[in-house]
C-alpha positions in Angstrom: 74.7 104.5 100.9 76.7 103.7 104.1 80.4 103.2 104.0 81.4 99.6 104.7 84.7 100.7 106.4 83.7 103.6 108.7 79.8 103.4 108.6 79.4 107.0 107.5 77.3 108.3 104.6 79.0 108.2 101.2 78.5 110.8 98.4 78.0 110.0 94.7 80.7 111.2 92.3 79.8 110.9 88.6 82.4 110.5 85.9 81.5 109.6 82.3 78.1 108.4 83.4 79.6 106.1 86.0 78.4 106.8 89.6 81.1 106.1 92.2 80.2 106.0 95.8 82.9 107.9 97.8 83.4 108.2 101.5 84.6 111.6 102.6 85.8 110.2 105.9 88.0 107.2 105.0 88.3 108.1 101.2 87.2 104.6 100.2 85.3 104.0 96.9 82.5 101.5 96.2 82.1 100.3 92.6 78.8 98.7 91.7 79.2 95.4 89.8 80.3 96.7 86.4 81.4 100.2 87.2 85.1 99.3 87.6 85.2 97.8 84.1 83.3 100.8 82.7 85.8 103.2 84.3 88.8 101.3 82.9 87.1 101.2 79.4 86.3 104.9 79.5 90.0 105.5 80.1 91.1 103.1 77.3 92.7 100.8 79.9 92.9 97.1 79.6 90.5 95.6 82.2 91.1 91.9 81.1 92.6 91.1 84.5 90.0 92.9 86.5 86.7 91.3 85.3 84.3 90.8 88.2 83.8 87.1 87.3 87.5 86.5 87.5 87.7 88.3 90.8 84.8 86.3 92.2 86.5 83.0 91.3 89.9 84.1 92.9 90.8 82.6 96.2 90.2 84.4 99.5 93.2 86.3 100.7 94.8 85.4 104.0 94.6 88.5 106.0 94.0 89.7 109.6 91.9 92.6 108.2 88.3 92.6 109.4 85.7 91.6 106.9 83.4 94.4 105.8 79.7 94.1 105.0 78.4 94.9 101.5 76.6 98.3 101.6 73.9 96.8 99.4 73.0 93.4 100.8 74.8 93.5 104.2 76.6 90.2 103.7 80.3 89.8 104.7 82.5 90.5 101.7 85.3 88.3 100.5 88.8 89.7 100.7 90.8 89.0 97.5 93.9 90.4 95.8 93.7 91.9 92.4 96.6 92.8 90.2 100.2 91.8 90.7 103.4 93.1 92.2 102.1 94.5 94.4 98.5 93.4 94.4 95.7 95.3 96.1 93.6 93.7 98.8 89.9 94.5 98.0 86.6 93.5 99.3 84.0 91.9 97.0 80.4 91.1 97.6 79.6 87.4 97.3 76.3 88.4 95.7 78.2 90.3 93.0 76.9 93.7 94.0 80.3 95.3 93.7 83.8 96.0 95.0 85.2 98.1 97.8 88.6 99.9 97.6 90.1 101.5 100.7 91.3 105.1 100.4 94.1 105.6 97.8 93.7 102.1 96.3 91.9 103.2 93.1 94.7 105.6 92.4 97.2 102.9 93.0 95.4 100.5 90.6 95.1 103.2 87.9 98.8 104.1 88.3 99.7 100.4 88.0 97.6 99.9 84.9 98.7 103.1 83.1 102.4 102.2 83.8 101.9 99.2 81.6 100.2 101.0 78.7 102.2 101.7 75.5 100.2 104.9 74.9 101.1 106.0 78.5 100.8 109.7 78.0 97.1 109.7 77.0 96.2 107.2 79.7 98.2 109.1 82.3 96.4 112.3 81.4 93.0 110.6 81.7 93.9 109.3 85.1 95.0 112.8 86.2 91.8 114.2 84.8 89.7 111.6 86.6 91.3 112.2 89.9 91.1 115.9 89.5 87.4 115.7 88.7 86.8 113.6 91.8 88.6 116.0 94.1 87.0 119.0 92.4 83.5 117.5 93.0 84.4 117.1 96.7 85.9 120.5 97.2 
């Protein structure tokens, strides 16, 4: 798969039977349509606010950032903000193929979500484990 940000080949990183497409050059991550929800569920994190249907219905964000093309269908993706205070600007395919996170944004999202968890230690450890496995696979 080709990276929508820098047009380089991405590699596949597998975690708990979830295949993430990762770009070694810009460090962005592509999640196919249900993979983000699966990742959050595998980490026992609440994904209620991050359901793909809700993201699709959210308004387009006002930004000067150039629109990227979906690596699956080639259509220009919608820019939208997920999460709150601060929200993350992500790209989402209008055909529901998936979501694009720029480098570092997945870690920001996981850190934000785990900060709100009551059982923070277990969730924090899972996030650290996940990130360690991703970087180990790349090393």
